[in-house]
N, C-alpha and C positions, 0 to 999 in steps of 0.2 A: 851478124856482127856489125852492121850499121844499126840496126835497131838496138842494140845491148849499148852500142857506144851514144847514141841519141837520148837513150833512157839515162845512162851516168851523167851526160852533160846536163841533161833538165834537172837531175837532183843535185847535181854541185852548184849549178849557177841558179838556186833556188831564189835567192836574194835577188837576182837581177830581174827574174820573171815575177816578182811579188805584185808589182804594181801592175804590171800586164794582167796578171791572172786575177786581182781582186777587181779590176774594172770590168773585165770580159763577166767574170762571175756574176756581179752587180747587174750587168746588162742583161745577162740571160735571165736573171731573177725577176727584174722589173717588168721586161717584155713579157714574159709566161704568164706573171701574176695579174698583169693589167689586162690582158687579152683573153683572160677567163670570165671576165666581166659580165657577158650574157648568161653563162651557167650560173654564175653569184647571183643575178638578179632573180634568176627561175628559181634558185634555192631559197633565196630570202622573201619569197612569197610574194613580189611584186606582179602584179596581174597585169598592169596596162599592156595594151597590146601595141607591139611594133616597139618597145622600149628598148629590150635586149639586143633586137637586132639594130638599132640606132647606136646603141652605145657602144656596140661591138664593131661596126662599120667606122665610126669615129676614131675610135682609139686604135683599130688597125691601121687606118690611113696616117694616123699619127705615128704610128711604129716605124713605117718606112722612112717619115723624116727623122727621126731621133735615131734610127738605125745609121742615117748617113752620118749624124753627128757623131755617133760611137765609131764607125768605121776610121773616119778622121782622127779619133783619139787613139784607134787602135794602132793604126801607123805611126803616129808621132809616137807613142810607147814602145813600138818595135825598133824604131829608128835609135832610142835609147840602148836597147838589147844589143843592135848589131853593133853600136859604136864602143860598148864594152867587151865585145867578144872579137874584135877583128884581129887581135893578135894570134887567138886561138886558132882562127881559119887559116890564118897564113902559116901556122904551125904546121896545120896537116898538109898543106901544098908544100912546104918544105920537105915534110917528111915521104912526099912522093905520091900523095893521094891527090887526083884529078881532079877538077872544079865540080865535075858532074856529081862525085860522091860526095863531095863537101856540101853541094846544094841539097843532095838527097838527106843527109844528116840533118841540114837545116829543115828540109821540109818536115823530116820525121818530128823533130823537135816541136815544131808549129803544131803538129797532129796531136802528139801527146798533150801539150799545154792547152789546147783549144779544146780537146776531148775533155779534160779534168773540168776545165773551167764551164763546159758546157754541161757535165753530169752535175758539178756541184750546185751550178746555179738552177737547173731543171728541179733538184731536189728541194733547195731553198725556196724556190718560185712555187712549188705546188704548196708547201707549208704554208708560205705567205699567202696564197690564194684562198686557203681554208680559213685562215685568220681576217682576211679581206671581207668575206662573206657577212661577217658581222659588222663589221665596218659599213658594208653597203645597207645592209637592213638598218641600222642606225642613222643613215643618211636620207635612206626614202621613208622612214617612219613606221617600218613594218617589223612583223614578229616573224622568227625563223621557225615554222611548226614542224619540220622535219628534216633536219640537219643530217647529211652523209657526205662521205669523202668522194671527191669527184677529181678526175683526172680529163683535161681538154684537149683532145687531138688536135683542133685547129689552134690552139695558142702553141702547142708543141711545134707542130709543121710552120707555123708564122715564125716562131724564134728560131727553129733550125734554118730556115731558109735564109734570114738575117745575118745568123752566124757563119753559113757556108760562104756568103759573099764578103764578110770580112776576113774570113779563113784565107778565101781564094786571094782576096786584094793585098794581103799581108806575104803571101807567100810567094806571089809574083815581084813584089817589090823586096824583098830578101834575095830571091833569086838574080834579080836583077842587079843588086849591090854587089854580089859574089863574083858576076860575071864582068863588071866594069871595073872593078876595083884593083889596082895593080897590087903584085905581090909585097914590095917593097912600102907600097903605104898599108898594108895589112900588118907586116912586121913592125914598122916604126910609128903604128898609132899612139901608143902610151908614150914615146919619146917626144911626140912633137911638142914644143913650147906652145905653151896657152898664149893666145894674143890678146892684151888688155888694152883696150881703148879707152881714152878719158877725154873729158869734153872740158872746155874752158869753163871753169865754174861759174864765172862771172855771167857769161851767158845761159847757162843751164838755171842759175838763180833768176835771171830775167825772165826766161821761158816758165819757170815756175811758177812766178808771179802773175805772169800773163794767165796762166791755167786758172789760179785762184779767183783772178777777176774775173774771167769768162764763168765760172762756175757759180761765183757768187752773182754775178749780174742775172744769171740764167734762173738761177733760185728765187732771186727777187721777180722776175717777169711772171715764172709760174705761180708763184703766191699771188701776185697782182692780179693775173687776168687768168689763172686757172686753165682747165681744159675746154676746148671749143664744142662742149658738147649742148650748152644750153643755149647758144648764139640763135638769134633769129635768122630765118633763109639769108634775110639780107646783109646780116653781118658776119655770116658763117665764112666766107671766102676771106675775109679781113682775118677773122679769128684764127683758121687755118693757117695762113701766111705767117701771123705773129708766132703761132705755136710752132711752125717749122723752125722758124730761126732761133727760137728758144732751146729746141733740140739739136741743133746745129752748134749752137754755143756751149751748151754743156757737153756733147760729143768730143768737141774741139778743145776745150777745156780740159778734158779729163786726160787725154793723150797727152797735152801739154804739162800737166802735173807730173806724169810718169817719165816724160821725157827730160823735165828739169831734176828731177827728183836726186840724182847723184850729185850734181853741184850744190845742191841745196843741202845734202846731208854732210858733204867735206865741209863747207864753211860754217854749219851750225855748229857741229863737234868740234871742230878746230877752234873755234872761239871758245868752247868749254874745255880748257886745255886740261884740266884735273881729269876731265872724263876721255878725253882723247889718247892720253898719254898712258891712262891705266891699262894692265895687262896687255891684251892682244886687240884693245878696241882700234886703234890706229890700223892693223892689217884687216880687222872686221869691216871697217868703212870704206877702205881700198877695193875690197873684194866686192862689197855690196854696190860701189859706185861703178865698178867694170862692169858687172852683171846686169845693172839695171839698165845701163845703155844698150845693152844687146836684146833685152826682153821687154823693153819699155813698150812696145808696141802691143805685144801679147798681152802684159798686166792691163793695158787699157781697156783691150778687147774683154779680159776677164772680168773687171769692173763692171763693164756695162751689163755683161751677161747675168752677173749675181745680182746687178740691180733689177734686171727684167723679171729674174727667177724669183727674187724675194717679193718684188711687188706684185705679179702677177698672181703669186700662191696669196700673199696675206690680202689684198685686195679683192679677188675674185671670191674666197671662201667666206672673207667678212660680209660682202654686199649680200651673199645667199644666207647668212644666219640674219641678218637684218631683215631681210624677206620672211624667213621663217617665224622671228621671235614675234613679228606683227600681223601675221597671216590671221590670226582670229579675230584682230580688230578690223583688219581689212574685208572680212567677210562674215558678215552680221546676220545673213539669212540663209534659205537652203537654195533660193534661185534668185536671180535678178534678171531683169532685160531693160535695156536703155534705149530710149529713143530720142535722137538729135534733131532738132528744129532748124529750118534755114534762116538764115540771117542776110542783111544786105549783102554782107561780103560774100557769102556762098553764093548768092544768086549772080551778083556781078561776076564771080570767078567762073561760074559755069558758062556763064554768056560770052566772055572773052576766051577763055582758054580750052573749054571741055567741049560742049557741044550747044548751041543756042537753042536746037529744037528741044533738048531736054530741059532747060529753062523755064520753056512753055507750059510744062505742066506741073512746075515747082512754083508755090506760092509763098510769100513771106508769113510766117506764123505769127500769128496777133492774140493767139490763147493756147493754151496745153490741151491734151487731148486725154481721155480717159483709157489708159492703156490695159487695164482689167477687163473693160467692156469690150474692148476688140479684140483681146484674146478669147474671152468668154464666148464670143459670137452672138452679142447682145444685138437684135434685130430692130430695137425699138426706134433707133436712129440709124438707118442702113446705109445713110450717105456718110456718117463719122465714123465707120468701123472697117475693119480689113474684110476682104471678100470671103477669106477663108483661111485657116490656120491647119497646114497640111502636114504629115510627119514625112521623113525621109529615111531610107533603108540604111542600115549599118554598113551593108556591104559595097553599094554602089552608088550611094548618096542621091539615088532617084526617090522622087515622089511615090509614097505608097498609096497616096489617094485617100488616107485614113485621117479623119480630123482629130486634132490634140485639142483637148478642152482644159485650159487652166483649173477650171472649177473641180476637175475631178481628184486633183491632188492638193489644191490650194485651202489652208487654214488662214490663218491671221496673215495679211497682206496690207501694203501702204504705198502709196505713189508718193516720190519725192520730185516736186517740180522745180526745176533750178531756173532762175533769170538773170541776164545780164544787169548791171546797174546803170543802164541809161534806157530811156523811151523807146517805145517802138519806132524804128526807121531811124534813130538817132547812132550815135558814134563816140567814143571815148567814155571808158567806166568814171564813175565818180568814187568808187571805193576801189584803191589799189594798194597793194603792201608797199610800194616806194613811199608815197605819202604819208603811210602809217608811221616809217621808219625817220621821216623828216619832222614829224610832228614830236617824236619822242628823242631825236638826236642820235638815230641810231644807223648802222649801216645795214644794207639791204643785203640778205643772205646771197652769198655768192651764186648758189644755184639758180636764183632769180635775176640776177643781173642780167639785161637786154633780153630775155626771154619772153616767149608769148604768154606764159603764166601772168606775169605781173602785167604786161600789156593789156590782158583781158579783164582785171580785175577779178575781184569777189564775186561770187554768185549770191543771190538771193533767193531765199524759200520762206514760206509762211511758217508761222510758228505752230499751227494745227498739225501739218503733216509732220513736222520735226518731232512734236509731243507724242503723235502717235505711234513714231518709230521708237521712241524712248519707251513708250508702254510694252511694246513688242518685245523690247530687250529687258523688261522688268525693273524699268528704273520710272522714277516718279517725273510728272511733268514740270516743267518749268514755267511760271509766270513772266510772260514779256509784254509790257504796256504797249500803248501806241507810240509813245516817245521813247522807247527802248530799243535795245539790240543784242543779239547775242552771237559771238563768233564762234565757229565750229571748223575745225580742221582734224582728219583721220592719221594726217602723217607723221604727228609728233615731231620730236627734234627742234630744230632751229625755228621753224616755221611755227609750229605748235606754241613754242616759248615766247615768240614775236607777239602773236594774238595775247596770249594769256598778260603779258606785260602790256599791252596796249590797254586792254581792258581794267587791269587792275590801277593802271594809272589815272582812270576816270575819263579816258579820251572820249571826244564825242565825234560821231560818224554824220557825214551831210549825205542823205540821199534824197534825191528828187525834191531839193528845198527843203526837205525836214532835217533839223538836228535831233540826232538821236544819242542818247546816253546808255552806257552799258548796262544790262541788268543783273550781271554778276561780275564777279571779279576773276573769273577764270575760265578761260577757252575750253569748251568740250572737246575732248579727244576720244573718248570710250564709245561714244554713240554717234559719230560724226559721219559713220561710212554710209555714203547713199547707193552702194552698189557693190557688189561681188567684184574684188580685183586683186592684183599680186602686189602691186605698190601704192595703193590708197587711191580713192575715188573722188576725194574731196581736197584741194589745195587749199580751201578756203571759202566759208559761207557765211553771209549776214543774215541771221534769223529775226524776223519781224512780225508785228502783228498782222493777222490776215485783213483786219480792216484798214491799216497803211497799205499794205500791197496792193489792195484792189484800187486803191486812188492813184499809184504811182506811173501804171500802164506801161511796166517795163518791158524789155524784148525776152521772150522764151528762148531759153539754150536747150534746155534737155528734160526729159522726165526719165525717173528710174523707177519701175515696178518691182518693189521688195516682196517676196514672197515665202513663207514658211509653211511646210507641209502639215497636212492634217495630224492631230494628234496620234499616235499609233500607227502611223502609215511607214513601212519601210523604206528608209531613206534610198537603198538601192534601187528598189521597183519603182519608186517615184521618179528617181534620175532617168531611169532606162524607158518610162513612159513619155518623157516629154524631151529626151536627150536630143533625138533628130528634128525638133522642130524647123518648119520653114514657115517663115512669116511673109504673107503677101502685103502689098504695098496698102499702106493706109491713106485712105482719101477722106479729105473733107471739102464738101460741095464740088466733087469731081477734081480736085487737086491735091498733091502732095504737100503737106506743111513740113515734111521732113522725111528721115529715114531711119531705119531699125539699125541699133547698135549693138554693142556686146551682149550676149545672153549667155549666162554661164552659172553652172550649180556650185555650190560650194564644194562638193567634194572633187568635181573636176577641177577647180582651182587648188585645192591640196595636193592632187596628184602632179598638175603642172609644176607647183611650187618645189615639190620633192623632187620631180623629174630635173628640173633646173638646177636645185643646189646639190645634186648628185653629179649630172654632168659637169659642172662648173668645177666641183672639187675633185672628180677624178682626173679631168684635164690639168688643172692647175697642178696638182700633186705630181703627176707623171711628166709633165715638162719641167717643172721645177726642179724634181729630184736629177731626172737625167742631166738637165744643166749644172747644178750643182756639183754633181760627180764629176761630169766632165771639165769642169774649171778646177777642181781638186786635182783631179788627175794629171792635166795639164802642168798645174803648177808642180806637182810631186816630180814628174818625170824633168822638167826644167832644174829642178835644185838636185836631183841625183846626176843629171848631166854636169852641173856646175861641180859636183864634188869630184866627181870623176875628172873633170878636167884639172881640177886643182888639187890632185893627189899630190903631185910633186911637191907643192907648196906646203901641204901639212907635212910631209915627210920632213922636209927642211925645217920646219918650225921645231918637231920633235929632236931633230939632230942638233939643235941649237939650245936645247934646254927646256923647252915650253912642256909643261906636263900636260897629261890626257884631260884633265879639267878644264883647263884653258882653251884649250883647241874644241872639245864638245861644246863649250859655250859660246865660242866663235861660230860654231856651225850652226847652233840653234838660234842666234842672233840674227844671222844673216837668214835663214828660213822662215823666223816669225816676221820679219819685214816683208819678205815675198808673199806669203801666204796673208798677214793681216792687213797689209795696206791696201789691196784690191777690195777686201772685205769691206774695210772701214771705210772707202770710197764709194761701193757699191751701197751699203747701208746708208751712208748720207744722201745721196740720190733718192733711195727708197724714201727715207723719212719726209723729204721736203713733198715727193710726189703723193705720199700716202695721207700727209696734211691736208692736201689739196682734195684728195678724193675723199676724207672723211667729211670735209666741210661740204662737199657736193653730195655725200651720202646723207648728210646729217637731215636734211630736208625731209627725207624719209622717215629717220629714226636714228636713233645713237648706234653708231657704228664700234663694236666692240673687237678688238683685235685680240682674241684669247681663246680658250676652248681648244677646239680641234686647230684651229689656225696656230695657236701657241704650241702645241703638240706637234704637229708638222714643220713647223720651223725649227724646233728642240732636234727634231730627227734628220733635219737638213744640214743643219750646224754639228751635229754628232758627225755625219759622215764627212763633212768637211775637214773637222778637227781630226777624225780617224786618220784620214790621208795625210795631215800634218804628221802624225804621231808616226805613223808607218814610215814617212820620209826620213824623219830625222833618225828614225831606229835603223833604216838602212844606210844613211849616211854615216852614222857614227862605225858602224861594221865597216863601211869603204874606208873610212879614216884609220881605222885600226890596222885593217890589211896593208893599207899603202906604209903605214908607220912600219910594221912588221917586215915589209920586204927591204931588203939590202938594196941601197940606191947605188949605181955607177953610171958614169957618165958613158 
């Protein structure tokens, strides 16, 4: 009997359960689909060892956090259902049903709704996970060779565990509400007058103005100072403090905006008398003012959450896209090895902060070394080569004792030596981007302001090595005279444009007392990479004639050995043969002039970039979607509660002659304000933050907010708009039901 009664209640109160059911179903769908990522990676043909386990673990732990967000949301939605059905539960008790039986009915209803949402969510999640496999393959740049239907028991169990926690929490709160609420409160819930509180409009307007000023000043500070990511170590703490102040200002300003919104609305519309007195606008404004007063804090929270969701998704995926678009340019050869020389600053740092005994075996580099000879094991000059290049096993990283000879795989190769723009033992670069900007009357790119990159200045490299690299890449050599220079940069974006503009303007450079003129009118970007990397390896290099460089006696900074495999050699086999190389210390006259840097193959860099892109995209979409759904659901429940509380007011409007169309327009206007205003504030915050991020990322390439990002944001906005539509339809149904009910005091 109780089961039949519970089932009938669920069918009859379906509209009340709609938001709860929709949100829970979406939660189950997303939780299941995203936690099948380990199986998606396998089916998509991604062979990288440990990737599926890593992503599965990351998304699994993230699911627990997001499940907490959803649990709070479910409790919030359930409170609305309880509020709507208090009179019904009170009637059961009047008819003689004990509280235990009422609690049992509630438990059965919760079970029915939860099971229905879980089953629907799993079915949708299974379908979504099949589609996401193709999305996974596109993110990781692979082809699906053998697609087949799959079902993840792990994802099912994880989703079920999260849903059980939500169910138990909701059930306990429902039972507590029935046990502690008095019968007279249940029976009189619908007759209790709505409490409407209004604030002094002038005080509200003043607070609103303060909020506008705080947000505006925060925007200005962020646009001026940027994010504290490129500050030098000495200025990092100050930059972090200033950023903290900016964050506090925009947060306080956002809440002040919503706190003063009610007074601002009243005064603004009252000044537009033709609008204020038209139709039900006066009633609508008063309702808005009263409701905003009670939910101003939650609207501020929702605006900030929407800001975080929009910014994280757009920024994360766009940065990943920038990396992928420039990956070919950043990785010009099959394998590269970097060697970094010790400078006076390095030696001083080791002596003072690290270990003076280690500094004794280090020597200031006064010349570059032949990396290919060292790796080749050339013993003509045994004092200037490494003792040996040994392999490491893939399993335990131990030395295998097997010698690894670069000559076994190397075809074309070139060494690019980079020098600092000051003499041996000196300090203070003579060629820096900041001075170039001053000469042109331009502003320094924000990403370089106060950073070590600008303080170090541009590198200097010989024309012979640069032209050999161009020939390896199928390009014609460039003629550079003794009194000429060429600027190269593989990062593109603002930095590449800066160098091109400097050369096109015919500006001279002074290097070691020599005045140089540009050899061409354009900076080289396409053949400027000096090592395989993810974000570019050449922030700026001055290419000069070998004859001039030999006279300048500049401080060596690094050497990069760039190698292409022999023609016809299988890339995979060549990668495996040198993949686990262990480089011994390179000695010059018994001393170390530097240390080995990054050793990486092009294939490995492509794999790492695909992994990073995939993980960033998955995390951004997962977090963003759940947060957007949570915000939309909270707003939906708030508005449904407002309509339920104001049902008496709508009934009175109908009794005094207002037609249904006017009442529906009033409901839509109120709900549009509550949905659109937090979204507008969140978008405004996001636009300003993204402008700064785009300027920061533009140093590596032009950031495009489109493609996958645009599609993802469209899906998020569709979900947000879908909740608005559902809320409006449910609200109009509640209003019609209230009007149709005979009202009696």
